[in-house]
C-alpha positions in Angstrom: -0.2 0.0 -0.1 2.8 2.1 -0.1 2.7 5.2 -2.5 6.4 5.2 -3.4 5.8 1.3 -4.2 8.0 -0.1 -1.8 5.2 -1.4 0.0 7.4 -1.8 3.2 6.3 -1.3 6.9 8.6 -1.3 10.0 8.9 -4.7 11.8 5.9 -5.6 13.4 3.4 -2.9 11.7 0.3 -3.7 9.5 -2.0 -1.6 7.7 -4.5 -0.5 10.3 -2.4 -0.6 13.9 -3.3 2.3 15.5 0.0 4.1 16.7 0.7 6.9 19.8 2.8 10.0 18.8 3.9 13.4 19.6 2.9 16.4 16.8 6.5 18.0 16.1 5.2 20.2 13.6 2.9 21.5 10.9 4.0 21.4 7.2 2.6 24.5 5.2 0.4 21.8 3.4 -1.2 21.2 6.9 -0.1 17.7 7.5 1.3 16.9 11.0 4.7 15.5 11.6 4.7 12.6 14.7 7.1 11.3 16.6 6.1 7.7 17.2 6.1 6.4 20.3 7.0 3.1 19.0 9.8 4.5 16.9 12.0 6.9 19.1 14.6 7.0 16.4 12.4 6.6 13.3 10.6 6.7 10.9 8.2 9.6 11.5 4.8 9.6 11.3 3.0 11.7 8.6 -0.8 12.7 8.7 -2.1 14.2 5.9 -4.7 17.3 6.1 -6.7 15.1 3.9 -6.7 12.4 6.9 -7.3 14.3 9.9 -11.4 14.2 10.1 -14.2 13.3 8.0 -16.3 15.9 9.4 -16.0 18.0 6.3 -18.8 20.8 7.7 -16.1 21.6 10.5 -12.8 23.4 9.6 -9.8 20.8 9.4 -8.1 20.5 13.0 -5.2 21.8 13.7 -2.2 21.0 15.9 0.2 22.7 18.2 3.5 20.8 18.8 3.7 18.6 21.5 -0.3 17.5 21.2 -0.7 13.7 21.4 -2.7 11.8 19.1 -3.2 8.4 18.0 -3.4 7.7 14.3 -3.8 4.5 12.0 -1.2 3.1 9.6 -2.5 3.4 5.9 0.9 3.0 4.4 4.4 3.4 4.6 7.4 5.3 2.4 10.7 4.2 4.6 12.9 5.8 1.8 11.6 8.9 2.8 11.2 7.9 6.2 7.9 8.1 7.0 4.8 5.9 8.3 1.8 7.5 6.7 -1.2 7.5 8.8 -4.7 8.7 9.6 -6.4 10.2 12.2 -9.9 9.4 10.9 -9.4 5.8 12.6 -9.5 7.2 16.2 -12.1 10.3 15.3 -14.5 7.7 13.6 -13.5 4.6 15.2 -17.2 2.9 14.3 -17.1 3.9 10.8 -13.2 3.3 10.5 -13.8 -0.3 12.0 -16.9 -1.3 9.3 -14.9 0.0 6.4 -11.6 -1.9 7.3 -13.9 -5.0 7.7 -15.2 -5.1 4.0 -13.9 -7.0 1.5 -12.9 -6.6 -2.5 -16.1 -7.9 -4.6 -18.5 -8.2 -1.2 -21.9 -7.6 -2.2 -23.4 -4.5 0.2 -27.2 -3.5 -0.6 -28.4 0.2 -0.2 -30.6 3.0 -1.4 -29.3 6.0 -3.9 -29.3 8.9 -1.3 -27.9 11.8 -3.7 -26.9 11.7 -7.3 -24.3 14.3 -8.4 -22.7 14.5 -11.7 -19.3 13.0 -10.5 -21.1 9.9 -9.2 -23.8 8.3 -6.7 -23.9 7.9 -3.1 -25.4 5.3 -1.5 -26.8 4.8 1.9 -26.3 1.7 3.1 -28.1 -1.0 4.8 -25.5 -1.4 7.5 -22.5 0.1 9.1 -22.7 3.3 10.8 -23.8 6.7 8.9 -21.1 9.1 7.5 -20.7 12.2 9.6 -20.9 14.6 6.4 -22.4 12.3 3.4 -25.8 11.3 2.7 -24.6 8.0 2.4 -21.1 5.5 3.0 -20.9 3.8 -0.4 -19.9 5.9 -3.2 -20.1 5.0 -7.2 -18.3 6.7 -9.7 -20.0 7.4 -12.8 -17.7 4.8 -15.1 -18.9 2.4 -12.1 -22.5 2.8 -12.8 -23.0 0.8 -16.2 -20.9 -0.4 -18.8 -22.9 1.9 -20.9 -21.3 5.3 -21.4 -23.9 7.7 -20.0 -24.1 11.5 -20.3 -25.5 11.5 -16.8 -25.9 9.4 -13.7 -29.7 9.7 -13.8 -29.7 7.6 -17.1 -28.4 4.7 -14.4 -30.7 5.1 -11.3 -32.7 7.5 -9.6 -33.0 8.6 -5.7 -34.7 6.1 -3.8 -33.5 3.2 -5.8 -32.6 0.2 -4.3 -29.5 -1.3 -5.5 -26.7 -4.3 -4.6 -22.8 -3.3 -5.5 -19.7 -4.9 -5.3 -17.2 -3.7 -2.5 -14.0 -2.1 -4.6 -11.9 -0.4 -1.9 -11.9 1.8 1.3 -11.0 5.4 0.6 -9.3 6.6 3.7 -9.4 10.2 2.7 -13.0 10.8 2.4 -14.7 7.8 4.6 -16.2 6.0 2.1 -17.2 2.8 0.3 -16.2 2.8 -3.0 -18.7 1.1 -4.7 -19.3 -0.8 -8.7 -23.1 -1.2 -9.9 -21.8 -2.5 -13.2 -20.1 -5.3 -11.6 -23.1 -7.3 -11.0 -23.9 -7.4 -14.5 -22.0 -9.4 -17.1 -19.6 -7.3 -19.0 -20.9 -7.0 -22.7 -17.5 -6.1 -24.0 -16.2 -10.0 -23.4 -19.0 -11.7 -25.0 -18.7 -9.1 -28.0 -14.7 -10.0 -28.3 -15.4 -13.5 -28.0 -17.7 -13.6 -30.9 -15.7 -10.6 -33.3 -12.7 -11.1 -34.9 -10.3 -8.2 -36.5 -11.8 -7.6 -40.1 -15.5 -8.1 -39.3 -17.3 -5.6 -41.1 -20.1 -4.0 -39.0 -22.6 -1.1 -38.3 -23.1 1.4 -35.7 -24.2 5.0 -34.8 -22.0 7.5 -34.3 -22.5 8.7 -30.5 -19.8 10.7 -29.6 -16.9 13.4 -31.0 -13.3 14.0 -29.7 -10.4 16.3 -31.6 -9.4 13.0 -33.1 -12.0 11.2 -33.7 -15.4 9.8 -33.1 -17.0 6.8 -31.1 -19.4 4.8 -32.6 -21.8 2.3 -30.4 -22.3 -1.0 -32.0 -24.6 -2.2 -29.5 -25.9 -1.4 -26.1 -22.1 -1.2 -24.1 -20.0 -1.4 -27.1 -18.5 1.6 -28.4 -15.2 1.9 -30.6 -13.1 4.5 -32.1 -12.5 5.6 -35.3 -9.2 8.1 -35.5 -10.8 10.8 -37.7 -9.8 14.5 -37.4 -11.7 17.2 -37.7 -12.8 18.0 -41.3 -14.3 17.1 -44.3 -15.6 13.4 -44.6 -15.8 12.9 -40.7 -19.0 11.2 -39.9 -21.7 13.5 -38.1 -23.6 12.4 -34.8 -26.2 10.3 -34.8 -25.2 9.0 -38.4 -25.2 5.2 -39.2 -22.0 4.1 -40.2 -20.5 1.0 -41.8 -17.2 -0.1 -40.1 -14.5 -2.9 -39.6 -12.7 -4.0 -36.7 -9.5 -2.9 -36.7 -8.2 -4.0 -33.4 -9.6 -5.6 -30.1 -8.4 -4.8 -26.5 -9.4 -6.9 -24.3 -7.9 -6.3 -21.3 -8.4 -2.2 -21.9 -11.9 -3.1 -23.3 -10.9 -0.9 -26.1 -11.9 -1.2 -29.8 -10.7 0.5 -32.8 -12.4 0.8 -35.8 -12.0 2.1 -39.3 -14.8 3.1 -42.3 -16.1 0.9 -44.3 -17.3 1.6 -47.7 -21.2 0.3 -47.7 
């Protein structure tokens, strides 16, 4: 879990362990530098400014040098002599314990509580409430559906009951990151199984970017035609014949070229 890729932790320390220490200083970014009781010779502890509280309705707490704190280990960067900590574990112990207990791909049920352009908040049936958000569960727009969406409301509505799969514990926001689309089969896999490079198909132009257009061949299946702006570029809504040029299964990407008729 180390941000520098080492994944190292001091001997005997695990992610989630609560360590005690004394604040030495507050950095310009608002992080706390902490002398850890368990490691008087180092490494130092570091509580980032985004890891102080999940109650975003209040100002971020400050800390004078000498203040005693308890915080949970989230990762380490031993090459920089740092153990990264989160004070939210002790500020919101019940929510931290609940989120830490969840396993990847674990089904969670709840109710859509709020829809925003960037995603959907889900009030989970289990666990404590969030101190700031209307739901502990959160689904980003790409995880709502295998199909591209113009707005999350194309996939869900407020008050709708949903079952999602747990992806990860977002320690910065105190959220359970969820996937709704993972509960349904990925249509790209079936498409890739029955389609070969060179196959000729038809689809509708559904999106434009500076370097080309996206063509929808079926629900959840869209491919890119490289077509810089200018004459001869198909227009939005136009039905076009295409030939499959490349299928990237791992990246769920499809490259197409225009066909003649």
